[in-house]
FISE-720511 format. One line per 5 residues: for each residue y, x, z of N, C-alpha, C. Coordinates in Angstrom, 1 decimal, padded with zeros to 4 digits, always signed. Atoms other than C-alpha are relative to their C-alpha. Example, Ala and Ser with C-alpha at 12.3 -4.5 7.8 and 13.67 -1.06 7.14 Angstrom:
residues 2
-001.2,+000.9,+000.0,-004.5,+012.3,+007.8,+001.2,+000.9,+000.0  -001.1,-000.9,+000.0,-001.1,+013.7,+007.1,+001.1,-000.8,+000.8 $
This chain:
residues 231
+000.9,+001.1,-000.6,-012.6,+028.9,+007.7,-000.1,-001.1,-001.1  +000.3,+001.0,+001.0,-014.2,+026.3,+005.4,-000.8,-001.2,+000.6  +000.8,+001.2,-000.4,-015.7,+022.8,+005.8,-000.4,-000.8,-001.2  +000.5,+000.8,+001.1,-017.8,+021.0,+003.3,+000.0,-001.5,+000.2  -000.1,+001.4,-000.1,-016.9,+017.4,+002.9,-000.8,-000.7,-001.1 $
+000.8,+000.7,+001.0,-018.9,+014.8,+001.0,+000.9,-000.8,-001.0  -000.8,+000.8,+001.0,-017.8,+012.2,-001.6,+000.7,-001.1,+000.6  -000.8,+001.0,-000.7,-016.5,+009.9,+001.0,+000.8,+000.8,+001.1  -000.8,-000.7,-000.9,-013.6,+011.3,+003.0,+000.8,-001.0,+000.9  -000.7,+000.8,-000.9,-012.2,+009.6,+006.1,+001.1,+000.8,+000.6 $
-001.2,-000.7,-000.5,-008.7,+010.5,+007.1,+000.8,-000.9,+001.0  -000.9,+000.7,-000.9,-006.8,+009.5,+010.2,+001.4,+000.6,-000.2  -001.3,-000.5,+000.4,-003.3,+009.9,+008.9,+001.0,-000.4,+001.1  -000.9,+000.2,-001.1,-000.7,+010.3,+011.7,+001.1,-000.9,-000.3  -001.1,+000.9,+000.2,+001.7,+007.4,+012.0,+001.3,+000.7,+000.0 $
-001.2,-000.7,-000.2,+004.4,+009.8,+013.0,+000.4,+000.8,-001.3  -000.3,-000.7,+001.2,+004.1,+011.5,+009.6,+000.5,-001.0,-001.0  -000.4,+001.1,+000.9,+004.4,+008.2,+007.6,+001.3,-000.7,+000.5  -001.1,+000.7,-000.6,+006.9,+006.6,+010.0,+000.5,+000.8,+001.2  -000.6,-000.7,-001.1,+008.8,+009.2,+012.0,+001.2,-000.7,+000.5 $
-001.2,+000.6,-000.6,+011.9,+008.6,+014.1,+001.1,-000.4,-001.0  -001.1,+000.2,+001.0,+014.1,+008.8,+011.0,-000.3,-001.2,-000.9  +000.4,+001.1,+000.8,+012.3,+005.9,+009.4,-001.1,+000.3,-001.0  +001.1,-000.2,+000.9,+009.6,+005.5,+006.7,+000.3,+001.2,-000.9  -000.2,-001.2,+000.8,+009.2,+008.8,+004.9,-000.6,-000.3,-001.4 $
+000.4,+000.4,+001.3,+009.0,+007.5,+001.3,-000.3,+001.2,-000.8  +000.2,-001.2,+000.8,+009.2,+011.0,-000.1,-001.4,+000.6,+000.3  +001.3,-000.5,-000.3,+006.1,+012.0,+001.8,-001.1,-000.9,-000.6  +000.9,+000.9,+000.6,+004.3,+008.9,+000.6,-000.2,+000.2,-001.5  +000.0,-000.3,+001.5,+005.2,+009.7,-003.0,-000.8,+001.3,-000.2 $
+000.7,-001.3,+000.2,+003.9,+013.3,-002.6,-001.5,-000.2,+000.4  +001.4,+000.2,-000.4,+000.7,+012.1,-000.8,-000.8,-000.8,-001.0  +000.7,+000.7,+001.0,-000.1,+009.6,-003.5,-000.3,+000.9,-001.2  +000.2,-001.0,+001.1,+000.3,+012.3,-006.2,-001.1,+001.0,+000.4  +000.9,-001.0,-000.5,-001.7,+014.7,-004.0,-001.5,-000.5,-000.1 $
+001.4,+000.5,+000.1,-004.8,+012.4,-003.9,-000.5,-000.3,-001.4  +000.4,+000.4,+001.4,-004.8,+011.6,-007.6,-001.1,+000.8,-000.6  +001.1,-000.7,+000.6,-006.9,+014.5,-008.8,-001.3,-000.1,+000.7  +001.2,+000.2,-000.7,-009.4,+014.0,-006.1,-000.7,-001.3,-000.3  +000.5,+001.4,+000.4,-009.7,+010.3,-006.9,-000.6,+000.1,-001.4 $
+000.5,-000.1,+001.3,-010.2,+011.3,-010.5,-001.4,+000.6,-000.1  +001.4,-000.7,-000.1,-013.3,+013.4,-009.5,-001.0,-000.9,+000.6  +000.9,+000.9,-000.6,-014.8,+010.4,-007.8,-000.1,-000.1,+001.5  +000.0,+000.0,-001.5,-014.0,+011.1,-004.2,+000.6,-001.3,+000.5  -000.5,+001.2,-000.6,-013.5,+007.9,-002.1,+000.7,+000.4,+001.3 $
-000.8,-000.2,-001.3,-010.9,+007.9,+000.7,+000.1,-001.2,+000.8  -000.3,+001.0,-001.0,-010.7,+005.8,+003.8,+001.1,+000.5,+000.8  -001.2,-000.5,-000.6,-007.2,+006.2,+005.1,+000.3,-000.9,+001.2  -000.2,+000.8,-001.3,-006.8,+005.1,+008.8,+001.4,+000.4,+000.5  -001.4,-000.3,-000.3,-003.1,+004.9,+009.6,+000.4,-000.3,+001.5 $
-000.5,+000.2,-001.3,-001.4,+005.3,+013.0,+001.3,-000.9,+000.0  -001.2,+000.8,-000.2,+001.6,+003.4,+014.4,+001.3,+000.7,-000.1  -001.2,-000.8,+000.2,+004.1,+006.2,+014.5,+001.2,-000.6,+000.9  -001.2,+000.4,-000.8,+007.7,+005.5,+015.7,+000.1,-001.5,+000.0  +000.0,+001.5,+000.0,+007.3,+001.8,+014.7,-000.6,-000.5,+001.3 $
+000.6,+000.5,-001.2,+004.9,+001.3,+017.6,+000.8,+000.3,+001.2  -000.7,-000.4,-001.1,+007.0,+003.2,+020.0,+001.3,-000.8,+000.2  -001.2,+000.8,-000.1,+010.1,+001.2,+019.2,-000.3,-001.4,+000.6  +000.3,+001.3,-000.6,+008.4,-002.1,+020.0,-000.5,+000.1,+001.4  +000.4,-000.2,-001.4,+006.7,-000.7,+023.1,+001.1,+000.2,+000.9 $
-001.1,-000.3,-000.8,+009.9,+000.7,+024.4,+000.9,-001.2,+000.3  -000.8,+001.3,-000.2,+011.8,-002.6,+023.8,-000.6,-000.9,+001.0  +000.7,+000.9,-000.9,+009.2,-004.7,+025.6,+000.1,+000.6,+001.4  -000.1,-000.6,-001.3,+009.2,-002.2,+028.5,+001.3,-000.2,+000.6  -001.3,+000.1,-000.6,+012.9,-002.3,+028.9,+000.4,-001.4,+000.5 $
-000.3,+001.4,-000.3,+013.0,-006.1,+029.0,-000.8,-000.5,+001.3  +000.8,+000.6,-001.1,+010.1,-007.0,+031.4,-001.2,+000.9,+000.4  +001.2,-000.7,-000.3,+007.7,-004.1,+031.8,-001.0,-000.2,-001.0  +001.0,+000.2,+001.0,+004.6,-003.7,+029.8,-001.4,+000.4,+000.5  +001.4,-000.3,-000.4,+000.9,-003.9,+030.7,-000.6,+000.9,-001.1 $
+000.6,-000.9,+001.0,-001.3,-001.3,+029.0,-000.6,-000.8,-001.2  +000.7,+000.7,+001.1,-003.2,-004.0,+027.0,+001.1,-000.5,-001.0  -001.1,+000.4,+000.9,+000.1,-005.4,+025.6,+000.6,+001.2,-000.8  -000.4,-001.2,+000.7,+001.2,-001.8,+024.8,-000.9,+000.3,-001.1  +001.0,-000.3,+001.0,-002.0,-001.3,+022.9,+000.1,-001.0,-001.2 $
-000.1,+001.0,+001.1,-001.6,-004.6,+021.0,+001.2,+000.3,-000.9  -001.2,-000.3,+000.8,+001.9,-003.7,+019.9,-000.3,+001.2,-000.9  +000.4,-001.2,+000.9,+000.6,-000.3,+018.7,-000.9,-000.4,-001.1  +001.0,+000.4,+001.0,-002.3,-002.0,+016.9,+000.7,-000.7,-001.2  -000.7,+000.8,+001.1,+000.0,-004.4,+015.0,+000.9,+000.9,-000.8 $
-000.8,-001.0,+000.8,+002.3,-001.4,+014.1,-000.9,+000.7,-001.0  +000.9,-000.6,+000.9,-000.7,+000.3,+012.6,-000.3,-000.9,-001.2  +000.4,+000.9,+001.1,-001.5,-002.8,+010.6,+001.2,-000.2,-001.0  -001.1,+000.0,+000.9,+002.0,-003.0,+009.2,+000.1,+001.2,-000.8  +000.0,-001.3,+000.7,+001.9,+000.7,+008.3,-001.1,+000.0,-001.0 $
+001.1,+000.1,+000.9,-001.5,-000.1,+006.8,+000.3,-000.8,-001.3  -000.4,+000.8,+001.2,-000.1,-002.8,+004.5,+001.0,+000.8,-000.9  -000.9,-000.9,+000.8,+002.6,-000.3,+003.5,-000.9,+000.9,-000.9  +000.9,-000.9,+000.7,-000.1,+002.2,+002.5,-000.8,-000.7,-001.1  +000.7,+000.8,+001.0,-002.1,-000.5,+000.7,+000.9,-000.3,-001.2 $
-001.0,+000.3,+001.1,+001.0,-001.4,-001.3,+000.2,+001.2,-000.9  -000.2,-001.2,+000.7,+001.6,+002.2,-002.2,-001.2,+000.4,-000.9  +001.2,-000.3,+000.8,-002.0,+002.6,-003.4,-000.6,-001.2,-000.7  +000.5,+001.3,+000.5,-002.2,-000.9,-004.9,-000.9,+000.1,-001.2  +000.8,-000.1,+001.2,-003.6,+000.3,-008.2,-001.4,+000.5,+000.2 $
+001.3,-000.5,-000.2,-006.6,+001.9,-006.6,-000.6,-000.4,+001.3  +000.4,+000.3,-001.4,-006.9,+000.4,-003.1,-000.7,-001.4,+000.1  +000.6,+001.2,-000.3,-009.2,-002.3,-001.8,+001.1,-001.0,+000.5  -001.0,+000.9,-000.6,-007.0,-005.4,-001.2,-000.2,-000.4,+001.4  +000.3,+000.4,-001.4,-008.7,-006.0,+002.1,+000.2,+001.3,+000.9 $
-000.2,-001.1,-001.0,-007.6,-003.7,+005.0,-001.0,-000.2,+001.1  +001.0,+000.1,-001.1,-010.2,-002.9,+007.7,+000.8,+000.0,+001.3  -000.7,+000.2,-001.3,-008.6,-004.3,+010.8,-001.0,-000.4,+001.1  +001.0,+000.2,-001.0,-011.9,-004.8,+012.6,-001.3,+000.6,-000.6  +001.3,-000.6,+000.5,-015.4,-003.2,+012.4,-000.8,-001.0,-000.8 $
+000.8,+000.9,+000.8,-017.5,-004.7,+009.6,+000.8,-000.8,-001.0  -000.9,+000.8,+000.9,-014.5,-006.2,+007.7,-000.5,+000.3,-001.5  +000.4,-000.4,+001.3,-015.8,-004.2,+004.6,-001.4,+000.6,+000.2  +001.3,-000.5,-000.1,-019.5,-003.6,+004.2,-000.3,+001.3,-000.8  +000.2,-001.1,+000.9,-019.3,-001.1,+001.4,+001.3,+000.4,-000.7 $
-001.3,-000.5,+000.7,-016.6,+001.0,-000.3,-000.1,-000.2,-001.5  +000.1,+000.3,+001.4,-016.0,-000.5,-003.7,+001.2,+000.4,-000.8  -001.2,-000.5,+000.6,-012.6,+001.0,-004.4,+000.2,+001.4,+000.3  -000.3,-001.4,-000.3,-011.3,+004.5,-004.6,+000.6,+000.3,+001.3  -000.7,-000.1,-001.3,-009.1,+004.0,-001.6,-000.2,-001.3,+000.8 $
+000.1,+001.1,-001.0,-009.7,+001.8,+001.5,+000.9,+000.3,+001.1  -001.0,-000.1,-001.1,-007.0,+001.3,+004.2,-000.6,-000.6,+001.2  +000.4,+000.6,-001.3,-007.8,+000.8,+007.8,+001.1,+000.2,+001.0  -001.0,-000.1,-001.0,-005.7,+000.3,+010.9,-000.7,-000.2,+001.4  +000.5,+000.2,-001.4,-006.1,-000.3,+014.7,-000.9,-001.3,+000.1 $
+000.9,+001.1,-000.2,-008.8,-002.6,+015.9,+000.2,-000.8,+001.3  -000.1,+000.7,-001.3,-008.5,-003.5,+019.6,+000.5,+001.0,+001.1  -000.4,-000.9,-001.1,-007.1,-002.2,+022.9,-001.1,+000.9,+000.5  +001.0,-000.9,-000.6,-008.8,+000.8,+024.5,-000.2,+001.3,-000.7  +000.1,-001.2,+000.8,-008.7,+003.4,+021.8,+001.0,+000.1,-001.0 $
-001.0,-000.3,+001.1,-006.6,+005.0,+019.1,-000.7,-000.1,-001.3  +000.5,+000.0,+001.3,-007.0,+005.1,+015.4,-000.9,+001.2,-000.2  +001.0,-001.1,+000.1,-008.9,+008.4,+016.0,-001.4,-000.5,+000.1  +001.3,+000.6,-000.2,-011.8,+006.4,+017.3,-000.4,-000.8,-001.3  +000.3,+000.8,+001.2,-011.5,+004.0,+014.3,-000.5,+000.9,-001.1 $
+000.4,-000.9,+001.1,-011.7,+006.9,+011.9,-001.4,+000.6,+000.2  +001.3,-000.6,-000.3,-014.7,+008.4,+013.6,-001.1,-001.1,-000.1  +001.0,+001.1,+000.1,-016.5,+005.0,+013.8,-000.3,-000.3,-001.5  +000.2,+000.3,+001.5,-015.9,+004.5,+010.0,-000.7,+001.2,-000.6  +000.7,-001.2,+000.6,-017.1,+008.1,+009.3,-001.5,-000.2,+000.3 $
+001.5,+000.3,-000.2,-020.4,+007.0,+011.0,-000.5,-001.1,-000.8  +000.4,+001.2,+000.8,-020.5,+003.6,+009.3,-000.2,+000.3,-001.5  +000.1,-000.3,+001.5,-019.9,+005.1,+005.8,-000.7,+001.3,-000.2  +000.8,-001.2,+000.1,-022.0,+008.2,+006.5,+000.8,+001.2,-000.6  -000.8,-001.1,+000.4,-019.1,+010.6,+005.9,-000.3,+001.3,+000.8 $
+000.3,-001.1,-000.8,-020.2,+012.9,+008.7,+001.1,+000.6,+000.8  -001.1,-000.6,-000.6,-016.7,+013.8,+009.7,+001.2,-000.8,-000.3  -001.3,+000.6,+000.3,-013.2,+012.5,+010.0,+001.1,+001.1,+000.1  -001.2,-000.9,+000.0,-010.0,+014.5,+009.1,+001.1,-000.6,+000.9  -001.1,+000.4,-000.8,-007.4,+014.1,+011.8,+001.3,+000.7,-000.5 $
-001.2,-000.6,+000.7,-004.2,+014.7,+009.8,+001.3,-000.5,+000.7  -001.2,+000.4,-000.7,-001.4,+014.5,+012.3,+001.0,+001.2,+000.0  -001.0,-001.1,+000.0,+001.3,+016.9,+013.4,-000.6,+001.3,+000.7  +000.5,-001.3,-000.4,-000.7,+019.4,+015.5,-000.9,+000.6,-001.0  +000.8,-000.7,+001.0,-002.3,+021.9,+013.2,-001.3,+000.4,+000.5 $
+001.3,-000.5,-000.7,-005.0,+022.9,+015.7,-000.2,-000.7,+001.3  +000.2,+000.3,-001.4,-006.5,+022.1,+019.0,+000.5,+001.2,+000.8  -000.5,-001.0,-000.9,-004.7,+024.1,+021.7,-000.5,-000.1,+001.4  +000.5,+000.1,-001.4,-005.8,+025.0,+025.2,+001.0,-000.8,+000.9  -001.0,+000.8,-000.8,-002.6,+023.3,+026.5,+001.1,-000.4,-001.0 $
-001.1,+000.5,+000.9,+000.5,+021.6,+025.0,+000.8,+001.1,-000.5  -000.8,-001.2,+000.5,+002.1,+024.2,+022.7,+001.5,-000.3,+000.1  -001.4,+000.3,-000.1,+005.4,+022.4,+023.0,+000.5,+000.5,+001.4  -000.3,-000.4,-001.3,+005.4,+023.2,+026.7,-000.4,+001.5,+000.3  +000.5,-001.3,-000.2,+003.4,+026.4,+026.5,-000.1,+000.7,-001.3 $
+000.0,-000.6,+001.4,+004.3,+028.4,+023.3,-001.1,+001.0,-000.2  +001.0,-001.0,+000.1,+001.7,+031.0,+024.1,-001.4,-000.5,+000.1  +001.3,+000.6,-000.1,-001.1,+028.5,+024.3,-001.0,+000.4,-001.1  +001.0,-000.4,+001.0,-004.3,+029.6,+022.6,-000.4,-001.2,-000.9  +000.4,+001.0,+000.9,-005.3,+027.7,+019.5,-001.5,+000.3,-000.4 $
+001.4,-000.2,+000.4,-008.9,+027.2,+018.4,-000.3,-000.3,-001.4  +000.4,+000.3,+001.3,-010.4,+027.4,+015.0,-001.3,-000.9,+000.0  +001.2,+000.8,-000.2,-013.7,+026.0,+016.2,-000.2,-000.3,+001.5  +000.3,+000.3,-001.4,-014.6,+024.2,+019.4,-001.0,-001.1,+000.1  +001.0,+001.0,-000.1,-017.5,+022.1,+020.6,+000.6,-001.2,+000.7 $
-000.5,+001.3,-000.6,-017.1,+018.5,+021.8,+000.0,+000.2,+001.5  -000.1,-000.1,-001.4,-018.0,+019.4,+025.4,+001.2,+000.9,+000.4  -001.2,-000.9,-000.3,-015.4,+022.2,+025.4,+001.3,-000.8,-000.2  -001.2,+000.8,+000.3,-012.8,+019.9,+023.8,+000.2,-001.1,+001.1  -000.1,+001.0,-000.9,-013.5,+017.1,+026.2,+000.5,+000.4,+001.4 $
-000.5,-000.6,-001.3,-012.7,+019.4,+029.2,+001.5,+000.2,-000.1  -001.5,-000.3,+000.2,-009.2,+019.9,+027.7,+000.8,-001.3,+000.1  -000.8,+001.3,+000.1,-008.2,+016.2,+027.5,-000.3,-000.9,+001.2  +000.3,+001.0,-001.1,-008.0,+013.3,+030.0,-001.4,-000.7,-000.2  +001.3,+000.6,+000.1,-011.3,+011.5,+030.7,+000.1,-001.4,-000.5 $
-000.1,+001.4,+000.4,-009.9,+008.0,+029.9,+001.2,-000.2,-000.8  -001.0,+000.4,+000.9,-007.7,+006.4,+027.4,+001.2,-000.6,+000.7  -001.2,+000.7,-000.5,-004.1,+005.5,+028.2,+000.9,-000.2,-001.3  -000.9,+000.2,+001.2,-001.7,+004.0,+025.5,+001.0,+001.1,+000.0  -001.0,-001.1,+000.2,+000.5,+006.7,+024.1,-000.5,+001.4,+000.3 $
+000.6,-001.3,-000.3,-001.9,+009.5,+025.0,+000.2,+000.9,-001.2  -000.1,-001.0,+001.1,-001.2,+012.6,+022.9,-001.1,+001.0,+000.1  +001.1,-000.9,+000.0,-004.4,+014.4,+022.1,-000.5,-000.1,-001.5  +000.4,+000.0,+001.4,-005.8,+015.4,+018.7,-001.1,-001.1,-000.3  +001.0,+001.0,+000.1,-008.8,+013.1,+019.3,+000.0,-000.7,+001.4 $
+000.0,+000.7,-001.3,-008.7,+010.4,+022.1,-001.3,+000.1,+000.7  +001.3,-000.1,-000.8,-011.3,+010.4,+024.9,-001.1,-000.9,-000.5  +001.0,+000.9,+000.4,-013.1,+007.4,+023.6,-000.6,+000.5,-001.4  +000.4,-000.6,+001.2,-013.3,+008.9,+020.1,-000.8,+001.2,+000.1  +000.7,-001.3,-000.2,-014.4,+012.3,+021.4,-001.4,-000.3,+000.5 $
+001.3,+000.4,-000.5,-017.2,+010.7,+023.4,-000.9,-000.5,-001.0  +000.8,+000.6,+001.0,-018.4,+008.7,+020.5,-000.5,+001.1,-001.0  +000.4,-001.1,+000.9,-018.3,+011.7,+018.1,-001.1,+000.9,+000.5  +001.0,-000.9,-000.6,-020.2,+013.8,+020.5,-001.4,-000.6,+000.0  +001.3,+000.7,+000.0,-023.0,+011.2,+020.8,-000.6,-000.1,-001.4 $
+000.5,+000.2,+001.3,-023.2,+010.6,+017.1,-000.1,+001.2,-000.9  +000.0,-001.3,+000.7,-023.0,+014.3,+016.1,+000.9,-000.1,-001.3  -001.1,+000.0,+001.1,-019.8,+013.8,+014.0,+000.9,+001.1,+000.3  -001.1,-001.0,-000.1,-017.2,+016.4,+013.3,+001.3,-000.6,-000.2  -001.4,+000.3,+000.3,-013.5,+016.1,+013.5,+000.7,+001.3,-000.5 $
-000.7,-001.2,+000.6,-011.3,+018.4,+011.4,+001.5,-000.3,+000.2  -001.4,+000.2,-000.3,-007.8,+018.8,+012.8,+000.9,+000.8,-000.9  -001.0,-000.7,+000.8,-005.0,+019.7,+010.4,+001.4,-000.6,+000.1  -001.3,+000.5,+000.1,-001.3,+019.3,+010.0,+000.1,-000.8,-001.3  +000.0,+000.9,+001.1,-001.0,+016.3,+007.7,+001.1,+000.1,-000.9 $
-001.2,-000.3,+000.8,+002.4,+017.4,+006.4,-000.2,+001.1,-001.0  +000.2,-001.2,+000.9,+001.0,+020.6,+004.8,-001.1,-000.4,-001.0  +001.0,+000.5,+001.0,-000.6,+019.2,+001.7,-000.7,+001.1,-000.8  +000.6,-001.1,+000.7,-001.3,+022.6,+000.2,-001.3,+000.4,+000.9  +001.1,-000.3,-000.8,-003.5,+023.4,+003.2,-001.0,-001.2,+000.0 $
+000.8,+001.2,+000.1,-004.9,+019.8,+003.1,-000.9,+000.1,-001.2  +000.7,-000.1,+001.3,-005.9,+020.4,-000.5,-001.1,+001.1,+000.1  +001.0,-001.1,-000.2,-007.7,+023.7,+000.4,-001.2,-000.6,+000.7  +001.1,+000.6,-000.7,-009.8,+021.8,+002.9,-000.8,-000.9,-000.9  +000.7,+001.0,+000.9,-010.7,+019.0,+000.4,-000.8,+000.8,-001.1 $
+000.7,-000.8,+001.1,-011.7,+021.7,-002.2,-001.0,+000.9,+000.6  +001.1,-000.9,-000.6,-014.0,+023.5,+000.3,+000.5,+001.4,+000.1  -000.5,-001.3,-000.1,-011.7,+026.5,+000.5,+000.5,+000.3,+001.4  -000.5,-000.4,-001.4,-010.3,+028.4,+003.5,+001.2,-000.8,+000.3  -001.1,+000.8,-000.4,-007.9,+026.2,+005.4,+000.3,+000.4,+001.5 $
-000.4,-000.2,-001.4,-006.0,+026.4,+008.7,-000.1,-001.3,+000.8  +000.2,+001.2,-000.8,-007.0,+024.0,+011.4,-001.1,+000.2,+001.0  +001.1,-000.1,-001.0,-009.7,+023.3,+014.0,-001.1,-001.0,-000.4  +001.2,+000.9,+000.2,-013.2,+022.0,+013.5,-000.6,-000.2,+001.4  +000.7,+000.4,-001.2,-014.6,+020.1,+016.5,-001.4,-000.5,-000.3 $
+001.4,+000.4,+000.4,-018.4,+019.7,+016.4,-000.9,+000.1,+001.2 $
């Protein structure tokens, strides 16, 4: 299975890959920076939208243990976690990254640097939606969702090991598999708000395992890769 990407590539990079329970994965960040270098040399521009990962969960869990936590506050803690992770990425890519991070829509009007970092915007959606909105704004046509699930499955593969995985699935089919509304901490390859937006705007989402950089590279080179295309 192949997917042709353009010269602007939007990636929703899973926060749990950059900041898992064990702490910030500096080794992964080192490999990821090296991995992007040849693509940057060819003139591809990357918009990297980072999630909150375990950092978000630590703050949310602490607040909940002390006094309970409203969904809006849970979202804001997650958003600020994505922004801290975003500043980490911007520092890692300092030599090629825009010094301004996109933390709200319209913060940057045009991509002037090889790498642009984005984070969460406001309560009510995840960074999946942010990535898809930026794919529309910068006319990328698709967003790569590079998290831990390698595919879209018919049900949670952790609970149902025999769950069917999809190589291709339409947005209407995908939306029938996930909840209809957003809840903080929802685990789905693309959140309901992002899925509805992508369906309206005729955008694609490409689901891959962000830890498998060999497979990630195959996708970026237009070669056969393992994952799910939602369109």
